[in-house]
LUMKEVO-284536 format. One line per 2 residues: their letters; for each residue x, y, z of C-alpha. Coordinates in steps of 0.5 Angstrom, whole numbers. Layout:
# LUMKEVO-284536
A	X,Y,Z ~ ... .
***
This chain:
# LUMKEVO-284536
MR	0,0,0 ~ 3,7,-2 .
FT	3,12,4 ~ 0,17,-1 .
RA	-6,13,-2 ~ -7,10,5 .
AI	-11,16,8 ~ -6,17,13 .
HT	-5,24,17 ~ 0,25,22 .
SK	1,31,26 ~ 7,34,30 .
EA	2,37,35 ~ -1,33,41 .
PK	-8,35,42 ~ -9,40,48 .
DA	-14,35,52 ~ -10,29,51 .
DS	-10,26,58 ~ -6,20,57 .
AN	-1,17,52 ~ -6,13,48 .
AR	-10,19,47 ~ -4,23,45 .
LL	0,18,40 ~ -7,15,37 .
TQ	-9,22,35 ~ -2,25,33 .
GG	-1,18,29 ~ -7,19,25 .
FI	-11,13,28 ~ -17,16,31 .
HR	-20,23,31 ~ -24,25,37 .
EL	-31,27,35 ~ -34,29,42 .
AG	-32,26,49 ~ -31,19,49 .
VY	-33,18,42 ~ -28,17,36 .
TY	-28,16,29 ~ -23,10,27 .
LS	-19,12,21 ~ -15,8,17 .
LG	-9,6,21 ~ -14,5,27 .
KR	-19,1,23 ~ -13,-4,21 .
VL	-11,-5,28 ~ -18,-6,31 .
KK	-19,-11,26 ~ -13,-15,28 .
IE	-15,-15,35 ~ -22,-17,33 .
QI	-19,-23,29 ~ -15,-25,35 .
VR	-21,-25,40 ~ -25,-28,35 .
EE	-20,-34,34 ~ -19,-35,42 .
MC	-27,-35,43 ~ -28,-40,37 .
SV	-22,-44,41 ~ -27,-45,47 .
DS	-33,-47,42 ~ -36,-40,43 .
VE	-41,-39,37 ~ -41,-32,34 .
IG	-47,-28,33 ~ -49,-21,32 .
MP	-54,-17,37 ~ -58,-11,36 .
AL	-55,-4,40 ~ -62,-2,40 .
TP	-66,-6,45 ~ -73,-6,48 .
IE	-73,-3,55 ~ -78,-8,57 .
NW	-72,-13,58 ~ -69,-8,62 .
IQ	-75,-7,67 ~ -75,-14,67 .
SG	-68,-15,70 ~ -69,-9,74 .
RD	-63,-5,70 ~ -67,0,67 .
QV	-65,6,71 ~ -58,4,71 .
DI	-54,11,71 ~ -50,9,65 .
AY	-55,7,60 ~ -57,12,54 .
RP	-65,12,53 ~ -66,14,46 .
SE	-74,14,47 ~ -79,11,52 .
KT	-79,4,49 ~ -71,3,48 .
IL	-64,3,51 ~ -58,3,47 .
GW	-54,-4,49 ~ -49,-2,55 .
SH	-49,-10,56 ~ -53,-16,53 .
EE	-55,-20,58 ~ -62,-17,57 .
IV	-62,-20,50 ~ -58,-26,50 .
TP	-62,-29,56 ~ -69,-29,53 .
LA	-66,-31,46 ~ -62,-37,49 .
RE	-69,-39,52 ~ -72,-40,45 .
YI	-67,-45,44 ~ -65,-49,50 .
SS	-71,-54,52 ~ -66,-60,54 .
WK	-60,-62,57 ~ -58,-64,50 .
DL	-58,-57,48 ~ -52,-55,54 .
PL	-47,-52,54 ~ -48,-46,50 .
SL	-44,-41,49 ~ -45,-35,44 .
FQ	-41,-28,43 ~ -41,-22,39 .
IQ	-36,-16,37 ~ -40,-10,37 .
TK	-41,-3,39 ~ -43,-1,46 .
FR	-46,5,49 ~ -45,8,56 .
NE	-46,14,59 ~ -40,15,63 .
AR	-40,21,68 ~ -33,23,65 .
AK	-30,20,59 ~ -23,20,59 .
AG	-16,17,58 ~ -17,17,50 .
VL	-20,10,48 ~ -19,7,55 .
RG	-26,10,58 ~ -31,12,52 .
RE	-38,13,51 ~ -38,9,45 .
FL	-33,3,44 ~ -32,-4,41 .
MK	-33,-10,45 ~ -33,-17,45 .
DA	-38,-20,50 ~ -39,-28,51 .
YS	-45,-31,55 ~ -45,-39,56 .
FH	-51,-43,59 ~ -49,-50,63 .
AT	-53,-55,66 ~ -49,-56,72 .
QE	-45,-51,76 ~ -39,-56,75 .
DL	-39,-55,68 ~ -39,-48,68 .
DQ	-33,-48,73 ~ -30,-52,68 .
YY	-31,-47,62 ~ -30,-41,66 .
QQ	-23,-44,67 ~ -22,-45,60 .
ML	-25,-38,58 ~ -20,-35,63 .
QA	-14,-39,59 ~ -17,-36,53 .
YL	-17,-29,55 ~ -9,-30,57 .
RV	-8,-32,50 ~ -11,-26,47 .
YA	-7,-22,51 ~ 0,-25,50 .
RC	-2,-25,43 ~ -3,-18,43 .
GL	4,-17,46 ~ 1,-16,53 .
KA	3,-19,60 ~ -4,-19,63 .
YA	-5,-22,70 ~ -12,-26,72 .
IE	-14,-22,78 ~ -20,-23,83 .
AS	-24,-18,83 ~ -31,-15,85 .
GG	-37,-17,81 ~ -40,-10,81 .
VF	-47,-10,79 ~ -47,-16,75 .
TQ	-46,-21,81 ~ -45,-22,88 .
KI	-39,-27,87 ~ -32,-26,86 .
SH	-30,-25,79 ~ -24,-24,75 .
EF	-21,-18,71 ~ -15,-18,67 .
SV	-10,-13,69 ~ -4,-10,65 .
IT	1,-6,70 ~ 2,1,68 .
KV	3,8,71 ~ -3,11,68 .
GE	-8,5,70 ~ -14,7,74 .
DV	-14,1,78 ~ -10,-2,83 .
VI	-7,-9,84 ~ -5,-11,91 .
FE	0,-17,90 ~ 6,-21,94 .
EV	13,-20,91 ~ 16,-27,91 .
KG	23,-28,88 ~ 22,-22,84 .
KL	15,-25,81 ~ 8,-22,82 .
KN	4,-27,86 ~ -3,-28,89 .
PQ	-6,-21,85 ~ -12,-18,88 .
NA	-16,-12,86 ~ -16,-7,91 .
EI	-23,-7,91 ~ -23,-14,95 .
AT	-16,-15,97 ~ -15,-17,104 .
GI	-9,-16,108 ~ -7,-15,115 .
PP	-6,-7,117 ~ 1,-5,119 .
QA	2,-6,126 ~ -1,-2,132 .
IF	1,-2,139 ~ -4,1,144 .
SP	-4,3,151 ~ -8,-1,157 .
SA	-15,1,158 ~ -17,6,162 .
KL	-23,10,165 ~ -27,13,159 .
EK	-27,21,159 ~ -31,26,156 .
RT	-27,33,155 ~ -28,39,151 .
VK	-23,40,145 ~ -21,45,140 .
RP	-19,41,134 ~ -20,41,126 .
NS	-23,35,123 ~ -17,32,120 .
IT	-14,26,123 ~ -7,28,122 .
ET	-8,34,125 ~ -12,32,131 .
AK	-6,26,132 ~ -1,32,132 .
IF	-5,36,137 ~ -6,31,142 .
GL	1,27,141 ~ -2,21,139 .
QE	-1,16,133 ~ -6,16,127 .
YE	-8,9,129 ~ -10,11,136 .
IL	-16,15,133 ~ -23,11,132 .
KT	-26,15,126 ~ -33,14,123 .
VV	-35,15,116 ~ -42,15,115 .
FA	-45,12,108 ~ -52,13,105 .
LP	-56,7,103 ~ -61,8,98 .
KG	-67,4,98 ~ -72,5,93 .
KE	-74,13,95 ~ -72,12,102 .
VE	-64,13,105 ~ -61,9,111 .
LV	-55,12,114 ~ -50,7,117 .
GI	-43,9,120 ~ -37,5,119 .
SL	-32,5,124 ~ -24,4,123 .
RG	-17,6,125 ~ -15,13,124 .
DL	-9,11,119 ~ -14,7,115 .
EV	-19,8,109 ~ -26,5,108 .
NL	-26,1,102 ~ -33,3,98 .
SK	-33,-3,94 ~ -33,-7,101 .
VM	-38,-3,104 ~ -43,-4,97 .
AY	-41,-12,98 ~ -43,-12,105 .
FQ	-50,-9,104 ~ -51,-12,97 .
ND	-52,-5,95 ~ -48,-2,89 .
RV	-51,5,90 ~ -48,6,97 .
RP	-45,13,97 ~ -42,18,103 .
AS	-47,21,106 ~ -48,29,105 .
GE	-47,34,110 ~ -55,36,110 .
EL	-56,28,111 ~ -52,28,117 .
IN	-55,34,120 ~ -62,31,119 .
AG	-60,25,123 ~ -57,29,129 .
LV	-50,28,127 ~ -44,33,128 .
QG	-39,32,123 ~ -32,31,125 .
FI	-35,29,132 ~ -39,22,130 .
SP	-37,16,134 ~ -41,9,136 .
IR	-40,11,143 ~ -47,12,147 .
NT	-50,14,140 ~ -56,11,138 .
KI	-58,15,132 ~ -56,11,127 .
PF	-53,4,127 ~ -45,3,127 .
YA	-41,-3,124 ~ -34,-4,125 .
DE	-28,-6,121 ~ -24,-12,124 .
SV	-18,-8,126 ~ -22,-4,131 .
KE	-23,-10,136 ~ -16,-9,138 .
MT	-17,-1,140 ~ -16,1,147 .
NC	-14,8,150 ~ -16,11,144 .
NT	-19,18,142 ~ -26,19,138 .
GA	-31,24,138 ~ -37,25,143 .
NE	-43,26,138 ~ -43,34,140 .
PD	-39,40,138 ~ -32,40,141 .
QD	-33,34,145 ~ -29,28,145 .
YF	-28,22,148 ~ -21,20,151 .
QA	-18,13,153 ~ -24,9,150 .
NA	-24,2,149 ~ -28,0,142 .
ER	-30,-7,144 ~ -32,-4,151 .
DA	-35,3,150 ~ -38,2,143 .
TF	-44,-1,140 ~ -43,-4,134 .
TD	-49,-8,129 ~ -43,-12,126 .
WS	-36,-13,125 ~ -33,-14,118 .
DF	-27,-13,113 ~ -28,-6,111 .
VL	-21,-3,110 ~ -18,-1,103 .
VK	-11,-5,103 ~ -5,-2,101 .
EG	2,-3,100 ~ 5,-4,107 .
FT	0,-9,109 ~ 2,-16,110 .
SK	-2,-22,107 ~ -7,-26,111 .
QT	-5,-33,108 ~ 3,-32,108 .
GN	5,-26,112 ~ 9,-24,106 .
PL	9,-16,105 ~ 4,-13,100 .
KS	6,-9,95 ~ 1,-5,90 .
EK	2,-2,83 ~ -3,2,78 .
CI	-6,-2,72 ~ -11,-2,67 .
EA	-17,-7,67 ~ -17,-10,60 .
GN	-22,-15,61 ~ -27,-19,66 .
IF	-31,-25,67 ~ -36,-27,71 .
DL	-40,-33,74 ~ -47,-30,74 .
GT	-50,-36,77 ~ -58,-36,75 .
KY	-59,-29,76 ~ -61,-28,69 .
SD	-64,-35,68 ~ -69,-34,73 .
VF	-71,-27,71 ~ -72,-29,64 .
NI	-75,-36,66 ~ -70,-41,62 .
RF	-72,-48,64 ~ -69,-54,61 .
TD	-71,-62,62 ~ -65,-65,65 .
KD	-63,-73,64 ~ -67,-75,70 .
GT	-73,-71,67 ~ -74,-66,72 .
AK	-74,-58,70 ~ -68,-54,72 .
TP	-65,-47,71 ~ -58,-47,67 .
VM	-53,-43,70 ~ -49,-37,66 .
GC	-42,-34,65 ~ -41,-28,62 .
YG	-34,-26,59 ~ -32,-19,56 .
IG	-26,-15,53 ~ -26,-8,51 .
VS	-23,-9,44 ~ -22,-1,43 .
RL	-20,-1,50 ~ -15,-6,49 .
MG	-12,-2,43 ~ -11,4,48 .
TI	-8,-1,53 ~ -3,-4,48 .
VE	-1,3,47 ~ 0,5,54 .
AH	4,-1,55 ~ 8,0,48 .
HD	11,7,47 ~ 17,11,48 .
EK	18,19,47 ~ 18,18,39 .
GI	11,14,39 ~ 8,7,39 .
LW	12,1,39 ~ 6,-4,36 .
PK	7,-11,37 ~ 8,-15,31 .
SV	1,-19,31 ~ -3,-12,31 .
AP	1,-7,28 ~ -3,-3,22 .
YQ	3,-5,17 ~ 9,-10,19 .
VV	14,-6,15 ~ 15,1,12 .
II	19,2,6 ~ 22,8,5 .
PL	26,10,-1 ~ 30,16,-1 .
GK	33,21,-5 ~ 32,29,-8 .
SE	25,30,-10 ~ 24,29,-18 .
SL	31,26,-18 ~ 34,20,-22 .
EF	36,18,-15 ~ 30,18,-12 .
AT	26,15,-18 ~ 31,9,-18 .
SL	30,8,-10 ~ 23,8,-11 .
KK	23,3,-16 ~ 27,-2,-12 .
AQ	22,0,-6 ~ 16,-2,-11 .
EL	19,-8,-13 ~ 21,-10,-6 .
EQ	14,-8,-4 ~ 10,-13,-9 .
EL	15,-19,-7 ~ 13,-18,0 .
EK	5,-17,-1 ~ 5,-23,-5 .
SG	8,-27,1 ~ 3,-24,5 .
IE	7,-19,9 ~ 3,-12,10 .
AL	8,-7,7 ~ 7,1,7 .
LD	11,4,2 ~ 13,11,4 .
DR	12,14,-3 ~ 12,22,-1 .
EE	17,27,-3 ~ 19,29,4 .
SA	25,29,7 ~ 28,23,11 .
GK	27,26,17 ~ 20,27,16 .
KF	19,20,14 ~ 23,17,19 .
AD	19,21,25 ~ 13,19,22 .
AD	15,11,22 ~ 17,12,29 .
LI	10,15,31 ~ 6,10,27 .
GI	10,5,31 ~ 11,0,25 .
PL	15,-6,27 ~ 20,-6,22 .
RI	23,0,17 ~ 27,-1,11 .
VV	31,4,8 ~ 33,4,0 .
SP	37,10,-2 ~ 43,12,-7 .
RT	48,10,-1 ~ 45,3,0 .
LE	44,2,-7 ~ 51,3,-8 .
KN	53,-3,-4 ~ 47,-7,-7 .
AV	44,-7,0 ~ 38,-3,4 .
EW	38,-1,11 ~ 34,-5,16 .
KE	32,-2,23 ~ 27,-5,28 .
RA	23,0,31 ~ 24,-3,38 .
NA	32,-3,37 ~ 36,3,37 .
EA	41,1,32 ~ 41,0,24 .
EE	44,-5,20 ~ 45,-6,12 .
VE	42,-12,9 ~ 43,-15,2 .
IE	38,-13,-3 ~ 37,-20,-5 .
KV	37,-23,2 ~ 32,-18,5 .
AA	25,-21,3 ~ 27,-27,5 .
RI	29,-24,12 ~ 23,-20,13 .
KN	19,-26,12 ~ 22,-30,17 .
FF	22,-24,22 ~ 14,-24,21 .
LP	11,-31,19 ~ 11,-37,24 .
K	16,-42,22 .
***
């Protein structure tokens, strides 16, 4: 393909609103064009990359006997009303009767009901690669968090939990193969099921400094072990030493609401302060307030609170809600307070001789013993685990890294099978409900993830498997000169030979300077650059330069095509 015919438009200037490497480089390299926040046109180069990622995903889905179908983006709202997800915030509603699909359980489950009647019809696995629409509150990070994006979603139906468990593991391995083939090192990490399921799910995370998620792990002999998403990670907090219990005292104080400043004023460690965070639990039109108490040096994990109360709408209580409940912000504690129920993190059990609010302005309790003086409805793990904690299982130190979520899989149980009343007749003649699995990969998100993991100061470094073109051939010479014509002719001959062998070559036939051509080749990120110039032709050679390497070398013209084939094509 000639550069002048490939609809490629690069730019020296980064977009002003680019907040990530993928947003900057994909735009500058001519892969995407931003239409509005979270919505992009995929230009010729971007479309080529997407198609290659799609094909890798498609092949791995077929390898686990999942069958490709195509479901509509415009879906009937009655299905969402039936599942109870018609009011989800991220849904686009074009009309009173429709929702743009942000997921497809509501379509695939009633569809499967039409074809499942007997145990002989199971297992059944269906997948699609299709555009999704999600009204993200803040679309950001280029194609990593979009409002319109390309996604592969698969759904499986099984007669038994054992069969689903076995298939779940097959799909997990298929996902790892997808990432490996895309040039990524992904970790299967235990995570929350979010709005999809109360069960533990797995997400596939790629460690990178720009990630929105955090992975908690043990580092054993330089290797990452037992990774967990911070949303559900468990661990033992840093050691805290408390003084023996003393008599509870109430004192008038002048202090800020800051834990750190309060500790300094009273000469305490932050862990010697019992703090309470109040959350609102929306239940229909009503809102219930609950207090979560924990050590002052720790943070509440909102995801754990959601999971405990089985309510994904949990949020911090507003100042107005605190006032209406008779609570004094900054001085709330579970001691002698019956205005709301209080729950305690497990770390609170060891707290003795500590400081906490006394539920009145400028009043604190001192020498409090949490178990002795406070009233808790229940104890659980509500803490956000961070670096510095230790593993409950091994005692090893825990570390943390930012990561990008590149996919996820869920055990849905019978949640949607029950909602849409799927029943099948088992071998023994009894009517049963199939269990379901759900498996998602953001294809366009994966493209952005690859860029975040593979780039340098010059541009993108595409892995061979997903590069828009495998090799760029650059003829050099003065414009409209015989030298350039000779270089161009040799470059064309090489391009044609490579194309016949199945190698995707981009011939940069522009009459531009060598510097411009080299800069664009680096920006676009094509794995291999071949330069044909008067200097190399004098030696009957070309210049061979791999994008990931700093050094170039000369290769004989007669041998270069065979070497390129060996470089790309599997043996």
